[in-house]
Each structure stands twice: as C-alpha cells, then as structure tokens.
N, C-alpha and C positions, 0 to 999 in steps of 0.2 A: 862416199866416193864422188870425184868429180865427174860432172856428166860427159865431160870430152873424153876421160879416161873410158868410160863405158864405151863411147862412140867408137874410139881406136880399136878396143878388144874386139868389137862387134864385127868392124871391117876386117881384121886379122882372121878371125872366126871363118868368116865368110869366103876368105881367098884361100884357106886350108881345105874347106869343105869343097869348094869348085877344083881345086887342083886334085884332091883324091879322087872325084868323080870322074874328072878328065882321064887319070891315069887308068882307071877301071875299066873305061871304054876302050882305050887303046889296047888293052892286053888280050882282047878277046876272050876265049874259053880258058887261057893260060892264066889261072889266077893264083898260082904258088908264088911265094915270096921269093925275091932274088938277094941271092947273098950279096951284101955290099963289102967292097974292097976296104973300106975304112969305117969306122964309128964317127957319124956325123957330131959335132959340136951342139950342144942344146943352145937353142936361140933363147936370149935373154928377154924378159917381158919388158915393155916399154915403161920408163918411170911416168907415173902420174903427173899431168901438168898441174902445178900449184894454182889454186884458185885465186883471182885477183881480187884484192881488198876493195870492196866497195865504200865509196866516201862521198859524205855531203858536207858542203861548206856553206856555213851561215856567216854572212857578213853583218856585224852590229855597227852601230853609229858611235860607240864608247866602250872602253874597257869597264866593267863593272867594278865598283869598289869593294864589293861583298857579294855572296851568294848566300848569306845567312839569312833565312826566313824572316828573323825577327831583327835585323840590322839594317834594311833597306827595301826599297820597291820600285826600281826603275823598269823602263821597257827591256833594256838590254838584260837585265838580272832575270825577268821573268822569262824571256826567251830561252835562256839557258835552263832555268830550272823546270821548264816544262819537259824537259828530256829525262830529268832527274826524278821529278815527282809526277807521275800520272794521274792528274785530278788532284786530291780525292774527289772533288765535284767541278764539273766543267760549267761553264755559262755558254748556253746556246740561244740565240735571237732572245737575250733577256732572261731566259729561263735556267734555273739550275737543274744539271744533269749528272746522277750519280756515276761514278768511275768505278772506285773500287768498293763501293757500298752496295749492297742489295737493293735498296731503294730509299728514298727520302721519305723521312717520317712525315705523316700528316694526319689530322683528325679522321680523314676518311679510310686511311689503311690501317689505323690503331697504332702508329709509331708516335703520334702525339696524345697526351693524356691531360685531363685537367683534374685537379686535385684541391683540397682545401689546406689553407695554412694559416693558423691563428698568428694574430699579432698584436704588438701592444705599443703605446706612445713610444717614439724614439726609433722604432724599428726601421731597418732600411727597407724600402718598399718602392714600387713605381706607381705612378699617378695614371691618369688615364691617358695621358701625352706619350707614356712610356719614358718619362724622366724620372731618374733615380733621385729619392727624396727622403728624409726622414719623417715618419709618419706623426703629424700633428694634427690638431683641430683645423677642420677647413679644407684638407687635402682631399681631393676628389679620386676615388679608387675604384677597382672593380672588385665587390665582394665575393665571396664563394658562389658558384653557379651562375655568375653573370660575366658576359663577354661582349656586351655592346654598350653604347652610352645610354640607353633608355633606361638601364637597371644600375648605372653609376651611381654612388653615393659619396656624399661631403662628411667625412667623419665628424661625430660631434665632440670627439676628445674623452668621452666618457664611456660609451657602450662598448660592449665586449665584440671584437671584430676579426672575421676570419675573411682572407682574401682569396681570389682564384689563384692557383699556382700552375704553370704549365711545365711538362716534362716532355722529352723527346728521346726516344731510343735510336741509335746509329748502329747497322750491323754491317761489320766487314765482309766482304767476299772471302771464302775459305782459301787456305793455303797459299796466302800472300806472304812474300819474303822479302827482306832487304838484299840489297846487292851483293852483301857478304854471304848470304844464305840463312841469316837468322830468321826466325818467323816475325812477321810483323802482326802485332796484336793490339788489343783494346788499350793495353798499358801503355803503348807508344803515343797514343793520342792523349791521354790523361796526362802523360808527362809533358807533352808539347804545351797542354793547358796549363800546367803548372810553371813552365819556363815563361809563358807569355804572362802570368798573374804575378810572377816576381818583380819586386820593386826596380832590380838591377836591369831588367829587360826592359829597353826603351821603345816601347810600342803603345799605340793608343788603347786605351782599356775599355773602350765602349762596351764591347761585348763581356769583358770580364765583369765588369761594374754590374751587369744585368743577370749575371749568373750566382746562383745560390750553392750549385754543386755540379761538378763534372766528374762522374766517377764508372769504375769498371762493374759491369754486370758478368760477364763470362770473357773468355779469351776473344771472342769476335764483336761484343757489343759493349757499348757506353751509353750512360744515361745522362743527358743534360736536364738540370733543374733550374728554372728561372727564380729569380726573386719574387717574392710575394706581390701579385698583381700585375705583373709584367706579361703581357700578350703580343704574340709576334706572328705575322702571316708569312714569315720567312724562316722557320726554325733551321733550316740547312745551314745558315750562317753561324750556327752555334756547334759546329764540328770542327775540332782543331787538328789542323794538318800534321800527322804524325812525324815525331822526331825520334831517331833510332836511342831509346833508353839504354840499351845494353853498351852502346859505344859512347853516350855523354854523361851518363849520371855520375861519373867520377869528378866531373867539373861543376862549378858554381855556375850560376847565371851570369854573373859578372864576368867570369873566365870565358865563357862561350861568347860574349860579344867581341872578343878579338882573338880567340882560338882559331888556328888554321884549318882545325877539324870541321868547323861549321862556316867559316868564311870562304875558304879556298877549295876543300873537298868535301861539302856535304853529300852525306850518303842518303839514297832514294830508294824506291821501289820500282822506278820508271824504266823506260825502253834501254837508256844508257846509264853509264857511270863515269866519272872523271878519271882520266888517266894520267893527263898532264897540263899544267897551266904555265905558258911562258909569258911572262909580264911583257906588256907593250904589244904582243903578236897574237897570241891564240890561245883557247882552251880546248884540248883533244879529249874527246869522249870514245869510249868503246861500248860495244853491246853488253848489256846488262845478262848474264847467264841466267840470271835468276829471274827474269822478267816475267810476269805472269800470263802474258799473251806471245810468250816465245814459240809456244805450240802453233801458233797461227801464223807462224812466219814472219813475225815482227820483232824488232823493226826490221825494215828493208836493207838499211846499211849497216856495214860493219862499223864504220867510223863516222864520227860526227864532229866537224870543226866549227869552232866560233871563232871567227876571225877578227879582230878590232881594227876600225878604220878612223880612229880619232883624230888622225891629222890629215884626213882627206875631207875637203869641202863637201856639204850636202850636195852641192850642183854636178858632183862628179860621179858619173855613172860608168866610167872605165872600168872599175872592178867587175862590173856585171858584164859588159862586153867582152873584155878580154879572157873570161873564164876563170877569173880569181874566186868569183862568188857564184854558187847556184841560186842562193837567196840573199836579197838585202831586206832585211825586217824593217819594221816601224820606227825603229830608233835612229835610223840612218837619215830622216828629214826629208823623205822624198815628197812629202805633201808639198814642199816650197818648190818642186821641180817637175810639175804635172805636165807641162808641155813637153820637156825632154822626154820624161818616160813615155808618152804618148807617140812621139814621133819614133822612138826605138822600138815600141811594140808594133807599131804601123809597118814598120821594115823587116818585121819577122825577127827582131833580135832578142826580145824579152817578151814575158808576160806579167802584165801588170794586175794588181789587185787593189781596189779601192773601196772605203768604207766611210760612212759618215756618223759623225757623234761618238759618244754621247755629248761631247763638248759643243757648244754651239756660241756664236758671235751675236752680239746686239750692241745697238747704240742706245746708252740709258739717257733718257732726260732728266735734267735737273728740275724736276717739277717743284721741288720744296728745298731751296737750299738751307743750310743750317743756320743761317742769319734770319731766317723767318720764323725761326721756333719760339722766340719770345714774342715778337708781333713783326708783321711785314711792314717795314718803312721805306716807302718808295723813293724817300731823299736820300736814303744811305744805302739801300740794298741794291742787289741787281734787280731789275725790271721784272715783273710776273709774266714771263713770256710763255711759259709751257703749262700752266695751269689748265688753259682751255684745250679741251680734246681735240677741237678742229685744228689746232695749230699742229698737234702731234700728228694728226691724220694727213694734215698737207705735206709734212715730211715724208709719210710712208708713200704718198702719191709721187712727191717730187723726186725721191732718191731712185735712181735707176739700179734697182736690186737685181734684175735680170742681168745688168751689163757685168756685175760683180761676180755674178755666178758663172757667165759665159767667159768672160775676160780674164778674171783673176783665177779662177778656179777651174776653168775649162771644162765646164758643165759636170763635174765630178761631185757638186754638191747641190742642194735647194735651198729655197727660202722657208725658214721654220714658220709653222702655224702656232707652235706651241715649244715649250722648253723641253719636251721629250722628243727623243727620235721617233719618227713615225713607225718604225719598227718593234718599238716597244709597245707591248699590249695595253699599257695603260695611257697611251698617247691617245687623246681625243682626235677621231677623225673628222674631216669635213669642216674643220673651223675656217672662218674667213681670212683670207690674207687679201690686204690692200694692193692692188696691182700699179704698176708703173705707168702714171697718168698725169703730166705736168699741167695739162689744163685743168683737171680736177683739182689739184695741189693748188695752183693760183686762185681759182675760184674760192677755195676754203679759206686761204690767207685774206682775201679780200673782204669775205664775210665777216671776218674777225675784226678786221679794221686795219690790216697790213697793206698800205698802198703804194703804188709806184707815182708819187706825187710830182717828180721832176721828170719823168719820161726818159730818163737815162738808165739803160740796162746796166751799165757800169757800177751803179751805185746801188745799195741795198733800199728795200721798201722801208718806209717809216709808218710809225702808229699813228692813227687817226681814228680816235674813240675806241682802242683796244682798252678792255677791262683791266684795270691795275696797272697799266703802262701810260708813262706820261707821253702826251702827242708829241710827234715828231722824233720819237727815239728811233734809230736805225735799228733794223733788223739784221744784227751783226753778233754772231756767237763763237765761242771757242770750243774746238772739238779736240778732247784729250784721248791721246791713243798711245800705246805701247810702240816703241820706235822698232819696227820690222819692216823688211821689204814688201811682204804681203800688205800689211796695213798701211804703207805709204801708196800701194795701188789702189785699195780700197777708198783711202781717204781722198785721192785725186778724183775718184769718180763721185765721191758726196758732195765734195766742194764744187764741181763741175754741174752737177746736178742741181743743187740748192741755188746756184748763180742763176741758172735757166728760170728758177721760178722767183728770183729776186731776194734770195737770202744769202748774205755773206757769211761763209763759214770758214775760220780761221784753224787750220789744224796745228796742233801743239803735240809734238811727238816726244815722248817721255822714256826714261828707263823704267822698267817695271817696278823696281824699289821705290822709285818716286811717284808712279801713278797709284801704287797701293798701299803708300804710307798711312800709318794710323791716324785716326782722327784725335783732337781736332784739327791739326795741321794739315793732315792729308788731303789730297785732291778729292779722291772717291770716298774714303771713308770718313772723311771730315765734310762730305756734301758741299764741295766747293766749286763746282763745273756746272758749265751750261751743258754739253754735250759730252758723253764719254763711252768710247768703245771698250767692250770688256767681254772676256769669255767666260762662260759658266760651265761646268760638267755636271749633268744630272745623274744621280744614281738610278739604282733600279726603280726606287720609289718616288713618285711625284714631290718635287720640291716647292711646294706653296708657299713655304715660309720665305722664299726668297722675295717676295712682295708684302708680305704681312706687315701690318704698322707696327707691330711690336718689335721687329727688326730694323726699323729706321735707328740708325747710330744717332746718338743725342748726348748732350752733356750729362743728362739725367741717368743714362744707362752706361756712362763711361765709354760712349762710342762702340759698344758691343753687343747692342739689342738685348733681348731678353733670355735667348737661349741659343741662337744659331750664328751669333758673331757679329750682328749688325750688318746683314747683307742687303737691306732695301736701301741701297745709296740714292734711290730718285726721291725719296720722300714720298712715293705714291701711298695714300692711304683712301680705303674703301671699307665700310664698314660691314657690306656684305660679303664682300670677298674674304674679310677677317673671319666672320661667322662661319663661312662654309670651309674654309682653310682649316680652322679650328676642329669643326665638326669631323674632318675628314682625318687629321690627326689623332683624334680621340675616338676614332671608330671602333676601336678594338678589333674582334673578329667579326664585325658585321661588313660582310663584302658589299652589300647593297648600298649601305649608308656611305661607305668609303668611295664606292664608284659613283654614284650620285653627286657628291660633293666634289669629288676629283674632276668630274666633267663641268660642273658649275664654275669652279675656279678657272679651269682653263678657257673655259668661254669668256670670263669677265676678263681674263688678262688679254686676250685677243680683241676684245670691244674696247676696253679703256687704254691700252697701248702706253703703260708706263716705260715701255723700253720698245724699239723697232728691231725685231728680229733680222739678221742679214744672211746668214748662212750657218749650217752646221760645218764644225771644222771637219776636216776629213784626214784619215789614215791612209796611208799608202805602202806597198810592199810589192817587189818584183822578184821574179825567179826566171831561171833559165826556161826555155820554151818547152822542153821535154819532161819537166818537173810534174807529176801527177799528184792530186788529193789536197793541194794547198787552197785555202780559202782565208778571208778576212772578215772575222765577226767582230765588229767594235764593241759590242758587249762581253766580249771575252776578256781575260786578263792578259793574252798574248795572242798574236796571229799564228802561232805555231803549236796550238794546243793538241793537233793530232799529228805530232811530228813523227811519231812511231809509224805512220800509215803512209807517209811520202816515198814516192818510188820515181824512178826514172824510165820512161816509156816512150819510143817514138809514135805510139799509137794512143797517146792521151787525149781522150774524148774531149774533156772541157776541164777549165781550171776550176 
C-alpha cells in the first residue's frame, strides 16, 4: 500500500477520534444516544494515490548494433548488459569479485585442484609459457606435480609423460532465476561454453583452446578442466557467463548470431529486463520481478531508459544540463571535453567521474628501423639517432609532459612510470620518472654530440661526433600520430618543447588505418618511423612482451613477431630484459618468481626508455548531482557495474 494512503487514513482517523472526544465532553452526564432525524450516508474511503514510476535515464554515445554476448563488445553494449546480467564476476580495482558465485576457486580454498594427465606425442598440451602446442620432442612442459620453472622439463620424445592438469569448481548462489522465472543452473553456463566453442560463433577462442572440459557437477556447480600442462593464476576467467538454455537451445549457433532473441531482447538474471527497443531512440527496461536481490529493495528504479545520442557531438553536454539524461556514460566521449565538464561541475550542475587507464599513451622511439635488419648502412638508411640512451633521456627531459597533463588533460591524468596503471597491484611503485628539465636535456644532447653550431635558435642542432651519425646531420625528426584534436594539442607541446632544446620535430597526422597498417609497408608495424605516438591498453597481467626482442616485427617473422603480433615497434632489444620477461611468462604458479621478474622488467623499461610514457588515457562519466552510488573503476568492463544500487537522494554524501 502506498505510504501516502497510510498517511491520509491516519489523519482521517485522528480527526474522527478528536471529534468523538469533543462531543463526549460537551454532553456532560447525558451520554444517551440521540435519535437522528435521518440516516447519514456513509462516507467513501479516499482512493489511494498511484505511486509515481521512478525512472533513471542513461545516455549513450551510440546505439549498439547488438546486445548478444557473442556478437560484439562495445562500451555502450556493456552499459546495457550490466542491467541484464549482474556479474557473474565483477572486477574491482583489477581484482575479480564473485557476484552470483559463492566464491572464486583457488588452491587455498580448495576450489582449484591439480591432477595428473597422461599425454603422448601429438597431443594438444600447453607449454610452460601457456601456449597451446602439439606435444613434440623439445617442448618444455610442467610434468605432474610440477608448477614452477625449476622443475619444468623438455620432453625427449620417447619417455612416458604425465603432465600437471588444473581443475576449478564454480558454485552458483542458490535460487537464482532467469527473468522469466525459470531456474538458472549450471547447465546454462555449460550451454554458454558450448555456444562459445561452436565454430559458427565468431569470438576469440583463447580460453576455449585452453579448456579440455567444462561440465556440470550438479545443479549449482560446474567444473573447468584445463588442457594438460596449462596453469593459470586467474582461474576465474574460465567461468562462462550463463545463457538461457531453455530459451535458446532450439536455435543453432549460426542462427543465434542474428536472432532477435539474442541481439535485441537477451534474457538475463540481473536487476532489469528489456521491455522495448525503439530503433534510433532508446531501449526501455523494467524491473526484473525475479531479481535475486529484490528482497533488498533493489533495484531502486522502476524503469531504466538507455537513450542514444549518436547525432549529438561529443562536445555537447546540453542533454545533461537540460535534464534529458541522469547519466552520460563513458561511451559519450567526455574525455575530450574535460574543461567543459569541470566548468559545469564547479557551477553545481553535474557531478563528474574520471578514471585513468588501463590504456596509456607513449611516444615510441624508432631505435632500430627495419632497414637496419640486414646491416646499418649510413649512406642509405636513416641516421642512427636513437640508439644512444642519452638521446632518449634528453627527449624525456625536454618534452614538457607536465604541461600535457595540465593543459590538455586538465590534471585528470598523470605521467606513467610503467605500462600498468598505478592502481594495478602488479604495477611496480616508485619507478623513476625523468622530470621536465630543458637544461638537463640540452646538456645530454651536447654530451652525445648534438651541437648548436650556428647559434641560431630557429635552426636545429647538428651532429658533431655523434656515434653512427654523419657530422652536420641536422637533428630533425618526423613525429607520426593519429589525427585527433587531443593529439594535435599534445603534438603542439612536443614540437614547442623540443624546439626549445634545439631539435626540430615535424608532426605527421594520419588516419589510424594508415598509422597502423601492416608491415612491411606500414609505418609502425613496418618500423618505418622516427617518433610515433601510440596508445596501448594493458590487461590485468603485465605485458612485458610489448618490448621483447621476439616481438620485433621483421620480414623473417612475416611482420608478426613470434607470438603476440609483432608489437615491439621500436626495435628495442635487451637480452637481460628478454630473459626476465621470459622467466615471468614461464613462471607457472611460482608467485615469487613472477613478482621478482615483473619488478625487474618494469625497472629495465623505466631505465632504458624504448618509449616515453606521456599519460594514462582517461575515461569520463557525468551524472546529475543528486544521483548516489556511482563511481568509475577503469578496470571494470563498464562504469555501471552497480547500476542496481544507484538512487536519487538530496542527501547524497559523496559520489
């Protein structure tokens, strides 16, 4: 019953009681009833006031093409799916957190177990680096009972061999239901695994390839079994997000790729369910009556509207100001409008949320162009200007990176000291960052032999005894970068800073497709550049392979490196770094060895500077001031992972 109805009835009752008491007091001792001349008509009880529907409107930067889990993965898509699927596993501060699971399996809690698996030549196994390979003579593997590099063996091709094999049990919370009321069980997760594994389902098969089996144990439990030899410190990534088997099993995997039931109206167990999709306008969701947290008063809103703003430029915050949106999520491009966002927040019109990473921007030095691979020929090749560490350090001192942070990013980011966000527990803290110091930069350049021989500040320094560089070569380099407004602002600071140090930097703004074209013709992946600004996105685990010698794209490896796509564009090569990176990637479950080599590799990169980190890319989101519970964790798949808990309150203590 509506609270206001209770309140009205209470007032009516109070009035009647007061009236009766007053009449009794006036009647004195005569308390006999008085005959009424006529019978009074009974008074109708008031009609309860209908409760107003509470509504939350989230504005997206685009209309998703699909909501099918296995057909896309955009920011806008996941903002919507957060309302449909609660979890099953969230990520908070780079750490997986169970949502609809009782716990995450580990060796400590008994959810992860190690067993022995007999193997023979030609079997599908994992080597110590976690790569899926055919077992052949010389393959390095973890035998049974072994989980660290110290006991790994190279198979001789003849001896009987048993490998260690990992299993993990996942237990669902009891009484989970799909939004149609059907029970959500372990069968639904196994069905999702089967869909993902189907060749017709066009998803990356990395986890599928490392899975020997994924089976039902009981109604609430599934068991993952890895391929022999495969070890992981993150078994949570091997739980498949449930799909409603009872609803989808009559379709083929191919049919589900385009079916409306998966692409437009996917069923979930989360706080809301889709009621209507108006193309080009909005998606309307309503409360899921079978949500497992409904007894806690969740979600807080009756309706959830996702409104599309595809025709509104990223610069336009008017939908937020005029009340059309309660939230503008990270898909709306607000990171390019930091100044406007901050001004509106200071005026009390909105609340902003900023996060850094995991993507980061860096200037990559063309240390070893591809033309050097056969032999460095100073008469034909670009002069060897970046092989001297002091030159790279000079760029770090000369470029006004603090100005990039303050003037371009309005102090919402910081200069990285490593390729991981500092909030990541695997990021090494306290690494050295060369500060802005043009005097030191000039001193380093002159030590190398780059001198201002004509005394003219408008002309670049020239070489005078620089190793592997012809004398009188002007220090003039090309700076290649994707053509965006933000990059143009960054480039302006880079060009101006380096001119103050006597180096001419010529910016070259390119379309991303041109910048990232494949080798050998491609600028970056063909290693045909002087300086190149590029953004990388680090995963949860350290990406030391980004600068491993084996990942230098060359003609010999078809410009793809040996495993990770040829991502070492700089040509940087350090045998010590390679050894420590390899030790980290092959550490198995040896956490101490992993952490030690992780620290060494990040320290070496900070010292050797194959690239100059500029800033962590930022993500931005805004909301109306009275919205409570919103936060932005950039390690999460969406800024709306707790959408069921959001509420409107004038006493919202903090964002």
